[in-house]
C-alpha positions as CSV (number, residue, x, y, z in Angstrom):
1,M,-8.1,29.7,-13.4
2,V,-4.5,29.1,-12.5
3,P,-3.6,28.1,-8.9
4,C,0.0,29.0,-8.1
5,L,2.6,28.6,-5.4
6,N,6.2,29.8,-6.2
7,E,5.9,29.3,-10.0
8,E,8.0,32.3,-11.0
9,L,9.9,30.3,-13.6
10,T,6.8,29.0,-15.4
11,I,3.8,31.3,-14.8
12,G,4.7,33.8,-17.5
13,K,4.8,31.2,-20.2
14,V,1.6,29.6,-19.0
15,V,-0.2,33.0,-19.2
16,D,1.2,33.7,-22.6
17,D,0.4,30.3,-24.0
18,F,-3.2,30.4,-22.9
19,R,-3.6,34.0,-24.0
20,A,-2.5,32.9,-27.5
21,A,-4.7,29.7,-27.4
22,L,-7.8,31.3,-25.9
23,P,-7.7,35.1,-26.4
24,E,-11.3,35.6,-25.5
25,A,-10.8,34.2,-21.9
26,E,-10.0,36.1,-18.8
27,I,-6.9,34.6,-17.1
28,V,-7.0,34.7,-13.3
29,V,-4.0,33.6,-11.3
30,F,-4.6,32.7,-7.7
31,D,-1.4,33.2,-5.8
32,N,-1.3,31.0,-2.7
33,G,1.2,33.0,-0.7
34,S,4.2,32.7,-3.0
35,T,7.5,34.0,-1.7
36,D,9.0,34.6,-5.2
37,R,7.9,36.8,-8.0
38,T,5.0,34.7,-9.2
39,A,2.3,37.3,-8.7
40,E,4.5,40.1,-10.2
41,V,5.3,38.1,-13.3
42,A,1.6,37.0,-13.8
43,R,0.4,40.6,-13.4
44,A,3.0,41.9,-15.9
45,R,1.8,39.3,-18.5
46,G,-1.7,40.7,-18.2
47,A,-3.3,38.2,-15.9
48,R,-5.6,39.2,-13.0
49,V,-4.0,38.1,-9.7
50,V,-6.0,37.1,-6.6
51,R,-4.2,36.3,-3.4
52,E,-5.4,33.4,-1.3
53,K,-3.8,33.4,2.1
54,R,-4.9,29.9,3.2
55,R,-2.1,27.7,2.2
56,G,-3.2,24.6,0.2
57,K,-4.5,23.8,-3.3
58,G,-7.9,22.9,-1.9
59,F,-8.3,26.3,-0.3
60,V,-7.3,27.9,-3.6
61,M,-9.8,26.0,-5.6
62,D,-12.5,26.7,-3.1
63,A,-11.8,30.4,-3.4
64,M,-11.9,30.2,-7.2
65,F,-15.2,28.5,-7.2
66,R,-16.7,31.1,-4.8
67,K,-15.2,34.3,-6.2
68,L,-15.3,33.9,-10.0
69,E,-18.2,34.1,-12.4
70,A,-18.1,32.7,-15.9
71,D,-20.0,30.6,-18.5
72,V,-17.1,28.1,-18.7
73,F,-14.3,27.5,-16.3
74,V,-10.9,26.2,-17.4
75,L,-8.6,25.0,-14.5
76,V,-4.9,24.4,-15.2
77,D,-1.8,24.3,-13.0
78,G,0.8,27.0,-13.3
79,D,3.8,24.6,-13.8
80,D,3.8,24.5,-17.6
81,T,3.2,20.8,-17.8
82,Y,-0.2,20.9,-19.6
83,S,-0.7,21.7,-23.3
84,A,-2.3,25.1,-23.8
85,P,-2.7,24.7,-27.6
86,D,-5.1,21.7,-26.9
87,V,-7.4,23.7,-24.6
88,R,-10.1,23.9,-27.2
89,K,-10.2,20.1,-27.5
90,L,-10.9,20.1,-23.7
91,I,-13.6,22.8,-24.0
92,E,-15.4,21.1,-26.8
93,P,-17.3,18.4,-24.8
94,V,-18.6,21.1,-22.4
95,L,-19.6,23.5,-25.2
96,A,-21.3,20.6,-27.1
97,E,-23.2,19.8,-23.8
98,R,-22.0,16.2,-23.8
99,A,-20.3,16.7,-20.4
100,D,-20.4,19.0,-17.4
101,M,-16.7,18.4,-16.8
102,A,-13.9,17.6,-19.3
103,V,-10.7,16.2,-17.9
104,G,-7.3,16.2,-19.6
105,S,-6.1,12.6,-19.2
106,R,-2.3,12.5,-18.9
107,L,-1.6,8.8,-19.0
108,A,-1.9,8.3,-22.8
109,Q,1.0,10.6,-23.7
110,F,3.6,11.8,-21.2
111,D,7.3,12.5,-21.1
112,A,9.7,10.1,-19.3
113,G,10.3,12.6,-16.4
114,S,6.7,13.9,-16.1
115,F,5.8,11.6,-13.2
116,R,7.7,10.7,-10.1
117,A,8.4,7.1,-9.2
118,L,5.2,5.2,-8.3
119,H,2.9,8.1,-9.3
120,V,1.5,6.4,-12.4
121,A,0.9,3.1,-10.5
122,G,-0.6,5.0,-7.5
123,N,-2.9,7.0,-9.8
124,R,-4.1,3.9,-11.6
125,L,-4.7,2.1,-8.3
126,L,-6.7,5.0,-6.8
127,T,-8.6,5.6,-10.1
128,G,-9.4,1.9,-10.2
129,L,-10.8,2.0,-6.7
130,V,-13.0,5.0,-7.6
131,N,-14.2,3.3,-10.8
132,W,-15.2,0.2,-8.7
133,I,-17.0,2.3,-6.1
134,F,-18.8,4.7,-8.4
135,Q,-19.1,2.3,-11.5
136,T,-17.2,4.7,-13.8
137,G,-14.5,4.2,-16.4
138,L,-12.1,7.0,-15.6
139,T,-8.3,6.8,-16.4
140,D,-6.8,9.8,-14.6
141,M,-8.6,11.0,-11.5
142,L,-5.8,13.3,-10.4
143,S,-5.4,15.5,-13.5
144,G,-5.2,19.2,-12.8
145,Y,-6.4,20.2,-16.3
146,R,-10.2,20.5,-16.4
147,V,-13.0,22.4,-18.0
148,M,-16.3,22.8,-16.1
149,T,-19.7,24.4,-16.5
150,A,-20.9,27.2,-14.2
151,E,-23.6,25.0,-12.8
152,L,-21.1,22.4,-11.7
153,V,-18.7,24.9,-10.2
154,K,-21.5,26.5,-8.2
155,S,-23.1,23.2,-7.1
156,V,-20.1,21.1,-5.9
157,P,-18.7,21.9,-2.5
158,L,-15.0,21.6,-1.8
159,L,-13.9,20.8,1.7
160,S,-10.3,19.5,1.2
161,G,-7.4,21.8,1.9
162,G,-4.6,20.1,0.0
163,F,-3.7,18.2,-3.1
164,E,-6.5,15.7,-2.5
165,V,-8.9,18.3,-3.8
166,E,-8.8,16.8,-7.4
167,T,-10.0,13.5,-5.9
168,E,-12.8,15.3,-3.9
169,L,-13.8,17.3,-7.0
170,T,-14.1,14.1,-9.1
171,L,-16.0,12.2,-6.5
172,R,-18.4,15.0,-5.7
173,T,-19.0,15.6,-9.4
174,L,-19.9,11.9,-9.8
175,E,-22.1,11.9,-6.7
176,H,-24.0,15.0,-7.9
177,Q,-24.6,13.0,-11.2
178,F,-22.8,15.4,-13.4
179,V,-21.2,13.9,-16.6
180,I,-17.4,13.6,-16.9
181,E,-15.7,13.1,-20.2
182,E,-11.9,12.5,-20.5
183,V,-9.8,13.9,-23.3
184,P,-6.3,12.3,-23.8
185,L,-3.8,15.2,-23.9
186,P,0.0,15.3,-23.7
187,Y,1.7,15.9,-20.3
188,Y,5.1,17.4,-20.2
189,T,8.1,17.5,-17.8
190,R,8.5,20.5,-15.5
191,P,11.1,22.9,-16.8
192,A,14.6,22.8,-15.2
193,G,14.6,24.6,-11.8
194,S,10.9,24.1,-11.2
195,H,9.9,21.8,-8.4
196,S,6.6,20.1,-7.5
197,K,5.0,20.8,-4.1
198,L,3.4,17.3,-4.1
199,R,4.7,15.0,-1.4
200,T,4.2,11.4,-2.6
201,F,3.3,9.5,0.5
202,R,1.8,12.2,2.6
203,D,-0.5,13.5,-0.1
204,G,-1.1,9.9,-1.4
205,L,-2.5,9.0,2.1
206,R,-4.6,12.1,2.1
207,V,-6.1,11.1,-1.2
208,V,-6.9,7.6,0.2
209,F,-8.5,9.1,3.3
210,S,-10.5,11.5,1.0
211,I,-11.8,8.5,-1.0
212,V,-12.8,6.7,2.2
213,N,-14.5,9.7,3.8
214,I,-16.5,10.6,0.7
215,T,-17.4,6.9,0.1
216,R,-18.7,6.7,3.7
217,S,-20.7,9.9,3.3
218,Y,-22.1,9.4,-0.2
219,R,-22.0,5.6,-0.7
220,P,-22.8,4.4,2.8
221,W,-24.2,1.1,1.5
222,T,-21.0,0.3,-0.3
223,F,-18.8,1.4,2.6
224,F,-20.7,-0.2,5.5
225,G,-21.7,-3.2,3.3
226,A,-18.1,-3.9,2.6
227,I,-17.3,-3.8,6.4
228,G,-20.3,-6.0,7.0
229,L,-19.3,-8.5,4.3
230,L,-15.8,-8.8,5.8
231,F,-17.0,-9.4,9.4
232,G,-19.8,-11.7,8.1
233,L,-17.3,-13.9,6.2
234,A,-15.0,-14.0,9.2
235,G,-17.9,-14.9,11.5
236,L,-19.1,-17.6,9.1
237,V,-15.7,-19.2,8.8
238,M,-15.2,-19.3,12.6
239,G,-18.8,-20.4,13.1
240,V,-18.3,-23.4,10.8
241,V,-15.4,-24.5,13.0
242,V,-17.4,-24.1,16.2
243,I,-20.4,-26.1,14.7
244,Q,-18.1,-28.9,13.6
245,D,-16.6,-29.0,17.1
246,Y,-20.2,-29.2,18.6
247,M,-21.3,-31.9,16.1
248,E,-18.5,-34.2,17.3
249,D,-19.5,-34.5,21.0
250,Q,-22.4,-32.1,21.4
251,F,-20.2,-29.8,23.5
252,V,-18.4,-26.6,22.5
253,D,-14.8,-26.8,23.5
254,R,-13.7,-23.6,21.6
255,V,-15.8,-21.1,23.6
256,P,-13.6,-18.1,22.8
257,L,-13.9,-18.8,19.1
258,A,-17.6,-19.1,19.4
259,I,-17.8,-15.8,21.2
260,L,-15.6,-14.1,18.5
261,A,-17.8,-15.6,15.7
262,T,-20.9,-14.3,17.4
263,G,-19.4,-10.9,17.8
264,C,-18.4,-10.8,14.1
265,M,-21.8,-11.7,13.0
266,I,-23.4,-9.0,15.2
267,I,-21.0,-6.4,13.8
268,A,-21.9,-7.6,10.3
269,F,-25.6,-7.2,10.8
270,L,-25.2,-3.8,12.4
271,S,-23.0,-2.6,9.5
272,F,-25.6,-3.7,7.0
273,A,-28.3,-2.0,9.0
274,I,-26.4,1.3,9.3
275,G,-25.6,1.2,5.5
276,T,-29.3,0.6,4.7
277,V,-30.5,3.4,6.9
278,L,-27.9,5.9,5.7
279,N,-28.5,4.9,2.1
280,S,-32.2,5.8,2.5
281,V,-31.3,9.1,4.1
282,N,-28.9,10.0,1.3
283,A,-31.6,9.1,-1.3
284,R,-33.9,11.6,0.3
285,F,-31.2,14.3,0.4
286,R,-30.5,13.7,-3.3
287,E,-34.2,14.2,-4.1
288,L,-34.2,17.4,-2.2
289,A,-31.0,18.6,-3.8
290,H,-32.4,17.9,-7.3
291,T,-35.6,19.7,-6.4
292,L,-33.8,22.8,-5.2
293,R,-31.5,22.8,-8.2
294,G,-34.5,22.6,-10.5
295,R,-36.2,25.5,-8.8
296,A,-33.0,27.5,-9.0
297,G,-32.7,26.8,-12.7
298,G,-36.3,27.7,-13.3
299,S,-35.9,31.0,-11.4
300,R,-33.0,32.0,-13.7
């Protein structure tokens, strides 16, 4: 599966390289409204071309997941930055049933010009945040080179429309308790004349918001517990000051601070309560999802 937008310079080589490395695979290029010859070149090289009119990588991946049927799905960008000869290394953990998703980690071996300024630091920061929230040990959450089982592809919903879709896919995979295994693979510089569509700050913010939204939905105790902890600590610090003031002359001189401390503690308790209730609701939904998945597997 190759999502593409104006990759006329690279798509032909990507199709040829993966055809040579994986001759038994069907190569499907999803053209996201390219204005150049991307679709024409891909079709001439023997790939099946599907047009997705909704602009955005997230919409393309949603269409891929809905429209394609296969035993194993290989996802790769069409910019010729990923190593086609290493594709079988990436497939191996899935075929061996060690993992439901194998991710080509780019940070172990990459060219000097492969990443824009701040991209590596931003990737590590966001990946570290996800590792803390979901208790994992990932190194490259934003890689576009992945292998997935059919069960995962048909079970994980994608709602994002843009480049934050890799983050959403990773988080929803973890939440559905599928197993992810990373495989360190080389990452190359885009060929001359080829340009990335990623916008560093805009898409970076969208990734952050995606993490926050999914954490709120799938890890409510972590999300609301963190809010409650912050307000609780603030209320406690201010409350200590108010109590010390009262102990001096049995009179509260700092009334506004006392009111603020009380408000913070109320918000803290409400946050903990909301997190507890939503965590219980999520647990019941997870039980229901596992039951339905088990029945679907048994019917097959």
